[in-house]
DOVEX-179442 format. One line per field, with one value per residue (C-alpha): x, y, z. Coordinates in steps of 0.001 Angstrom, whole numbers. Last residue first. Example, Ala and Ser with C-alpha at 12.3 -4.5 7.8 and 13.67 -1.06 7.14 Angstrom:
u = 13670,12300
v = -1060,-4500
w = 7140,7800
END
This chain:
u = 90628,91694,95313,97378,99056,102780,104676,107948,109143,112177,114135,113221,113224,116756,117884,116310,118066,121388,120803,119921,123064,125198,123680,124399,128025,128128,126891,129567,132332,130944,130949,134628,135669,133634,135289,138789,138027,136529,139566,141916,145016,144238,143329,146803,148117,145922,143885,141690,141620,141652,139077,136794,137166,136273,133127,132234,132590,130624,127748,127851,127564,125208,122548,122615,123397,121456,118430,118803,118953,115841,114017,115168,114033,110552,110301,111467,108931,106160,107274,107274,103780,102359,99698,101248,103450,101970,103110,100598,102869,102931,102848,104805,107177,107832,108338,110827,112626,112965,114267,116712,117993,118421,120269,122419,123463,124033,126197,128310,129138,128901,129594,132394,133930,133707,135187,138069,138837,138673,141148,143530,143391,144034,146987,148408,147977,149482,148678,144985,145858,142617,141789,138646,137151,138200,136548,133457,133180,133656,130865,128567,129393,128792,125436,124281,125815,124452,121046,121139,122045,119344,116660,117647,117429,114066,112664,113916,112182,108953,109056,109500,106600,104378,103177,99526,97646,96282
v = 8408,10553,10058,13158,14448,14165,17130,15255,13022,11645,10571,13338,15948,14910,15203,18667,19671,18433,20421,23576,23262,22674,25730,27833,26626,27619,31103,31474,30498,32830,35704,35034,34915,38005,39891,38863,39821,43156,43877,43332,41485,38345,40458,41993,38629,38750,41958,40946,37144,37006,39801,37920,34748,36757,38137,34663,33145,35960,35529,31733,31697,34668,34959,31455,29326,31443,31392,27624,27117,29216,27238,23939,25140,25965,22630,20691,22559,21557,17919,18065,19549,16618,17063,20322,19311,15940,12628,10498,10437,12179,15868,16249,13315,14304,17927,16761,14721,17919,19912,17170,17098,20880,20835,17770,18985,22490,21241,18897,20581,24342,24481,21918,23670,27105,25722,24145,27443,29147,26670,27096,30895,30725,28384,30620,33764,32482,34501,33617,29970,28276,25121,26607,27266,23932,22057,24257,23559,19852,19831,21727,19327,16334,17774,18229,15036,13020,14661,13591,10006,9869,11178,8717,5854,7149,7286,3753,2576,4338,2624,-773,-109,653,4203,4994,6385,9855
w = 39941,36990,36115,36620,33517,33846,35269,35259,32423,34281,31194,28768,31559,32509,28877,28650,31895,30512,27338,29273,31386,28293,26610,29717,29592,25918,26848,29536,27106,24452,26938,27731,24054,23199,26080,24937,21332,22405,24600,21600,22801,20784,17754,17380,16167,13025,12804,9868,10180,13970,14099,11677,13766,16863,15250,13971,17457,19069,16598,16862,20665,21090,18383,16932,19968,22455,20126,19741,23501,24024,21305,22826,26259,24948,23122,26198,28364,25926,26105,29917,29917,27961,25265,24086,21164,20219,21711,19746,16735,13354,14229,17455,16983,13366,14468,17085,14429,12381,15365,16296,12715,12664,15984,15274,11844,13206,16086,13970,10674,11142,14874,14776,11767,13423,16656,14687,12948,16361,17827,14876,15184,18937,18424,15696,17805,21068,24200,24177,24770,23793,25798,27357,23928,22483,25354,25096,21380,21851,24457,22083,19281,21509,22540,18950,17605,20546,20077,16422,17312,20002,17614,14884,17393,18705,15169,14585,17768,16756,13357,15039,17444,14444,13934,14548,11549,12123
END
């Protein structure tokens, strides 16, 4: 494998940081919208859910897919690899867990609630399933934020480095 130039590695890092900022910023926006929802006002709840869907579709997904692709570039085309460093492997595992939570919990609950808001209109905000979905989604997003912060910490601290042979 041909080694990448320092300039190319810097550009790859810039792209990676921008995509992570989109991803994390989208998650943070989603949690802010979620906690701001007034579940006693239908129109406000509908508007907040529309915004959460747009943030998820445009910002979070762009950041997540882009981060995944850049991660593959790092793993395949640079000396970092996927399993060479334990901290990189842990980041991959956590990213996969976070993505599963995002797709199968956060997005699923959000779409279910959006469907209820559309079908049941004002009655949806008093539906126990809607209220439970909303609360579970909030907890899941908080878990995603915790995972993201831990991934960022791992990226900076780089624990579990290989020990240098003496």
